[in-house]
C-alpha positions in Angstrom: -14.2 -22.5 31.9 -11.3 -20.1 31.4 -12.4 -16.6 30.4 -10.1 -13.7 29.7 -10.5 -10.8 32.0 -11.7 -7.6 30.2 -11.7 -4.0 31.4 -15.0 -2.2 31.4 -13.5 1.3 31.3 -13.1 3.2 28.0 -9.3 3.6 28.5 -8.8 0.0 29.5 -10.8 -1.2 26.5 -8.8 1.0 24.2 -5.5 -0.3 25.4 -6.8 -3.9 25.2 -7.9 -3.3 21.6 -4.5 -1.7 20.7 -2.7 -4.7 22.3 -4.8 -7.1 20.3 -4.1 -5.1 17.0 -0.4 -5.2 17.9 -0.3 -9.0 18.3 -2.4 -9.5 15.2 0.0 -7.2 13.3 3.0 -9.3 14.4 1.2 -12.4 13.3 0.3 -10.9 10.0 4.0 -9.9 9.4 5.3 -13.3 10.3 2.7 -15.2 8.3 4.6 -14.6 5.0 7.8 -16.2 6.5 8.5 -17.8 9.9 11.7 -15.9 10.2 11.0 -12.1 10.4 14.5 -11.2 9.3 14.4 -13.4 6.2 10.9 -12.1 5.4 12.3 -8.5 5.5 15.3 -9.4 3.4 13.0 -11.0 0.8 10.9 -7.9 0.6 14.0 -5.7 0.3 15.3 -7.9 -2.4 12.0 -7.6 -4.3 12.1 -3.8 -4.0 15.8 -3.6 -5.1 15.2 -5.9 -8.0 12.3 -3.8 -9.2 14.4 -0.6 -8.9 17.3 -2.2 -10.8 14.9 -3.5 -13.5 13.4 -0.1 -14.1 16.8 1.6 -14.0 18.0 -0.7 -16.8 14.8 -0.3 -18.7 15.0 3.5 -18.6 18.6 3.3 -20.0 17.7 0.8 -22.7 14.6 2.7 -23.9 16.4 6.1 -23.7 13.9 7.5 -21.2 16.5 9.0 -18.9 16.0 12.4 -20.5 12.4 12.5 -19.4 13.3 12.3 -15.7 13.8 15.2 -13.2 17.2 17.0 -13.2 18.9 15.4 -10.2 19.6 12.0 -8.9 18.2 9.6 -11.5 18.2 6.5 -9.2 16.3 8.5 -6.5 13.8 9.4 -9.3 13.3 5.7 -10.0 13.0 4.9 -6.3 10.4 7.6 -5.6 8.1 5.8 -8.0 8.9 2.3 -7.1 8.5 2.8 -3.3 5.0 4.4 -3.6 3.9 1.8 -6.1 5.0 -1.0 -3.8 3.4 0.6 -0.7 0.1 1.0 -2.5 0.0 -2.5 -4.1 1.2 -4.3 -0.9 -1.3 -2.5 1.3 -4.1 -3.3 -1.1 -3.1 -7.0 -1.4 -2.7 -7.3 2.4 -6.1 -5.9 3.2 -7.7 -8.0 0.3 -6.1 -11.1 1.9 -7.1 -10.3 5.5 -9.2 -12.7 7.4 -12.9 -12.1 7.1 -15.9 -13.0 9.2 -15.9 -16.6 8.0 -12.2 -17.2 9.0 -11.4 -19.7 11.8 -9.6 -16.9 13.7 -13.0 -15.2 14.2 -14.1 -18.0 16.5 -11.8 -16.5 19.2 -13.9 -14.0 21.1 -11.6 -10.9 21.1 -10.9 -11.2 17.4 -12.9 -9.1 14.9 -12.7 -8.3 11.3 -11.7 -4.7 12.2 -8.7 -6.1 14.0 -7.6 -8.4 11.2 -8.0 -5.6 8.6 -6.1 -3.1 10.8 -3.3 -5.7 11.4 -3.0 -6.5 7.7 -2.8 -2.8 6.8 -0.3 -1.9 9.5 1.8 -5.0 8.8 2.2 -4.0 5.1 3.0 -0.4 6.1 5.7 -1.6 8.6 7.4 -3.9 6.1 7.4 -1.3 3.3 8.6 1.6 5.4 11.4 -0.6 6.9 12.4 -1.8 3.5 12.3 1.7 2.0 14.5 3.2 4.8 17.0 0.4 4.6 17.4 0.5 0.8 17.7 4.3 0.9 20.3 4.1 3.7 22.4 1.6 1.9 22.3 3.8 -1.3 23.1 6.9 0.8 26.0 5.2 2.7 27.6 3.1 0.0 27.0 5.1 -3.3 25.8 8.7 -3.2 24.4 11.0 -0.5 20.6 11.4 -0.8 19.2 14.9 -0.8 15.4 15.3 -0.4 13.9 18.8 -0.9 10.9 18.3 1.5 11.1 15.0 3.2 7.9 15.6 5.3 5.8 16.1 2.1 7.5 13.1 0.4 6.7 10.9 3.4 3.2 12.2 3.5 2.7 10.9 -0.1 4.0 7.5 1.0 1.3 7.4 3.7 -1.3 8.7 1.2 -0.4 5.9 -1.2 -0.7 3.4 1.6 -4.1 4.8 2.6 -5.5 4.6 -0.9 -4.3 1.0 -1.2 -6.0 0.2 2.1 -9.2 1.8 0.9 -9.2 -0.1 -2.4 -8.4 -3.3 -0.6 -11.4 -2.8 1.7 -13.7 -2.6 -1.4 -12.2 -5.7 -2.9 -12.4 -7.5 0.5 -16.1 -6.6 0.9 -16.9 -7.9 -2.5 -14.7 -11.1 -2.4 -17.2 -13.4 -0.6 -19.9 -12.8 -3.2 -17.7 -13.5 -6.3 -14.2 -14.6 -5.1 -12.8 -15.6 -8.5 -14.1 -12.5 -10.3 -13.0 -10.1 -7.6 -9.6 -11.8 -7.4 -9.1 -11.3 -11.2 -10.1 -7.6 -11.0 -7.7 -7.0 -8.1 -4.9 -8.7 -10.0 -5.7 -6.7 -13.2 -5.6 -3.5 -11.3 -2.3 -4.3 -9.7 -0.7 -5.2 -13.0 -2.2 -2.2 -14.8 -0.6 0.0 -12.2 2.8 -1.0 -13.5 2.1 1.5 -16.3 -1.0 3.5 -15.0 0.8 4.6 -11.8 3.0 7.0 -13.8 6.2 6.0 -12.1 8.0 5.9 -15.5 7.3 9.5 -16.5 6.3 12.9 -15.3 2.8 14.4 -15.5 4.3 17.8 -16.7 5.8 16.1 -19.8 2.6 14.3 -20.9 0.4 15.8 -23.7 -3.2 16.3 -22.7 -4.5 13.2 -24.7 -2.1 11.1 -22.7 -2.7 12.8 -19.4 -6.4 11.9 -19.3 -5.5 8.3 -19.5 -3.7 8.4 -16.2 -5.4 11.3 -14.3 -8.0 9.0 -12.8 -5.5 7.0 -10.9 -4.9 8.3 -7.3 -1.4 6.6 -7.3 -0.5 8.7 -10.4 -1.2 11.8 -8.3 0.7 10.7 -5.2 3.8 9.7 -7.2 3.9 12.9 -9.2 3.4 15.0 -6.0 6.1 12.9 -4.2 8.6 13.9 -6.9 7.6 17.5 -6.5 8.5 17.2 -2.8 11.6 15.2 -3.4 13.2 17.3 -6.1 13.7 21.1 -5.9 13.7 21.3 -9.7 10.2 19.8 -10.3 6.9 21.6 -9.7 3.9 19.3 -10.5 1.2 21.3 -12.3 -1.2 18.5 -13.4 -1.6 16.6 -10.1 -2.6 17.3 -6.5 -2.7 15.4 -3.2 -6.3 16.3 -2.5 -7.7 14.0 -5.2 -6.2 10.8 -3.8 -7.3 11.8 -0.3 -10.9 12.2 -1.3 -10.9 9.1 -3.5 -9.4 7.1 -0.6 -12.0 8.4 1.9 -14.8 7.6 -0.6 -13.5 4.0 -1.2 -12.9 3.5 2.5 -16.5 4.4 3.3 -17.8 2.2 0.5 -15.6 -0.7 1.7 -16.7 -0.3 5.4 -20.4 -0.3 4.4 -19.8 -3.3 2.1 -17.9 -5.2 4.7 -20.7 -4.5 7.3 -23.4 -5.7 4.8 -21.4 -8.8 3.9 -20.8 -9.7 7.5 -24.6 -9.8 8.1 -25.0 -12.5 5.5 -21.7 -14.4 6.1 -21.8 -18.1 6.0 -19.1 -20.6 7.0 -19.7 -22.4 3.7 -18.2 -19.4 1.9 -14.8 -20.6 3.1 -15.0 -23.4 0.6 -15.4 -21.0 -2.3 -12.1 -19.3 -1.9 
């Protein structure tokens, strides 16, 4: 019987694992659409549509005065990009193939590989979409100036990391109560349309409003990203350490939950999804 050759060395095993994650990531990206270019264009269109919708809404509701002094469209994009990255990463990990999936029958495949591939695929799509949209705006309409692009990009990765961590928790709980966990995940995603704080600045909120949003790690990353993006804004009521610690805590909970769930996994669970 055919058996794939495997390296017994640590370095060889590492490269074999990275190659497996790479191919699984490509499969995860192409799963949404057979044509990778069309899939990317659809994601870009979704991002641009959301930016345009919030741009119009800010104008209709008269909320433009609450934004940072600077490029207003860049202010809108700074919130939308991080919101999309967080939500897409969480959804991708939540929908990753678990231990009862048919793909797990192939020997090299593991749940760690499928989760890593889903997370990296979501990050790749969102980063590419974000860079293309910003380049089109920079080249066709108005030059973009970012005060500290390293810090702003760090907040993008931190938003992705917290999304992956929350997705791990939902993924670990999904086999036990798929319908309930699916509803909770959808409610959290929809609530972040407001609770993420992408429509306002933390510095402008009164204390009684601030406590309603301060629990959300995405609220902190978006507010910090605007501090790195605009020289005229210095966030006082948010920090980047909180989402990092929350993300690490949820990641550990998710990993322990996934390990525990895998011990009791049954092929019959597939029929419950």
